[in-house]
N, C-alpha and C positions, 0 to 999 in steps of 0.2 A: 637419376641418383639414388640412392640407396637411401634403408631407412636410418643409416648414422646421421646420414649429412642432412636427413631432413628436419627443419627446426619447428615446434612446438609455437604456432601462433597463440600468443598473449591475448584474453578475453578481456576488453574492455569495460570495466561496471560502472555506472553512477550510482552511489549511494546516495539518498537521501534522506537523512532522520535526522530527529533535532534532539534525540536521546543520545548523550554523548557516549554513556558508557557501552550502551547495546551496539552503538556505531562502530566504536572501536574494539568492540568482539568481532561485529561481522567482518569489520576492514581485514583486523588481521587474519581472522581462518581463512579468508577471502584468498589472500595475499600469500600464506602459507600452498593454498593450491593452486597456484600459478596466478592469480588473476591480478590484472590492474587496477585497483581501486581508485576513483575520486571520490570523497565526501566532502557532502553541502549539508549544512544544518538549518537552513532560515530558506523561508521562500524566495528572497532577492536572490540569493546566490544561485537559488535551484532553479528559477527563470530564465539567470544569465548561462549557466551550464546547458539547458536544455539547449536555448537558442543556438548554442556555441561548441558543444561537443559531440562528435564522433564516439558512439559506445555501441557494447555487442549487447548489453543487457542492464536494464534501470531497476532498483529496488526502490521503492518511496515508501515512504511512511506516509499516513493519510493524514494524521493529524500533524501538522508542523507550527507550533506555539501557537494553537488557534485558529490557522491555517488550513484549509483544506486543500490538498492538494491533487485531487482531481483534476483542477484546471492544466496540471502540467501534462498529464497525460497524452492530449492531442499534437502538442509540441514536441513529447518524444516522439512519438510515432510518426510526425510528417518529417522529421530530421534525421530519423534513424526508423526506416521502414522495416528492416529486418530485424530490428535489437529486440528481445525477449522484454517483457514488462513485468514485473512484477509489483502490486499494490499489496503491503506490508499493515497492518493495523492492530493497534489494542483495543481498539472502538468497534468490532466486527461488527457489520448487520449486513442484511439483505438487499435493504437499498442499494448503500453504499457498493457492496459488491457487483449488483446488476449492474449501475451506474459507473464503475472502472472498466467493466469488462465491454460495455460499450461504445465507451471514448477509448475504447485500443487495447487497454491493458491485456495481458496474456493470462493471468493468475492471479487468484487474492486469496491471499495468506492470514490467520489470523496470529497473534502473540499470545503466549507465546512460543516464539519458532527456533528451533536453532540451524545450524549450519547446514546439517543436512536435509532439514526442511524446507530451507528457502532453496538451497541448490536442485533439489525436487519438484518444486514446483518453478524454478526457471527452465528445466530438463523442456523441449523442444515437445517431448511425447505425454507430458504431462496432459491433464485436461482444466478449464478454467477455473474450477473452485477445487481444491485438493479436498483429498478425502480425508484428511485431518480436521477438515472445519468444523464448526460448531453447529453445520445446517444440516447434517445426516439423521437425527434425532428430535424427535418431535419436541416442540418447544415447550417451555415453562407458561404461566401466565405472566410472570415476571419479563421475560424474553420477550415473548409476545408484546407486551405493550413496550420494551425498549425498540423492535423492528417497528414499530408502527408509528413512534416518535419518530426514528430515523427518515420512513416515508414521508411523513406530513413535512419533515424538515427540509429533505431535499426538494420536495416540492415546492417548498418555498424559498428556495435557493440559502437556504442558511439562513432567513430571517426568521430569530428566536420570538418576536414580538408577535408577527405575524401567524406564525406556528403555535404558540401560546393559545393565544385568539381561538385559533381553530379548532383545539383540544379542550376548549375552554377550563383552561388550566392557567395558573399567575404564571407572569415571567420566570419569575424566581425560583418559582418549583420545577418548571421545566429546567430552570439551569442549574439547577442542583441536580436534576436528574442525568441531564448529556455530561456533568463532571464525572461521575459515577463511571465505572466500567462497566461494561454489560455483564448481565448473569448468564452463566452457562446454560446450556439447556434450556 
């Protein structure tokens, strides 16, 4: 078969993202580059897609309307062992990055990210934490606080009350801190 008759294989991408605007932008950009994109925007639809779809790549938003999508990674990995899995988040922390990689994600990328960043993070040559991540410079005291809160929260399986108790912080104060995006650096 010569190169003129060789068909390009379309990569199947599962995009799990609850921000409809961002999801639309990423989906259109991937579509223009020849990817076949299936988008889901909530945890229930994501669980269904993970258990039933055969994919080549997955782009998974960490926070789906208050639900952690870390639970989806083992299912994605077992259903699609050769797929590239990218955890994408606007609430990046070292604790969630480590957990995502331990669960089977291939890479972890902090938002904002453009389509070139996403494709680079999905490439087989990329390392686990993209060089553009906020983790390569010394952290500020506010960033260290965010990282510590995320670590304790992960240790408590997302239990806000227990995390607040261990941090000797009022539960509402902790909830306010968690609603804010992490500070850079």
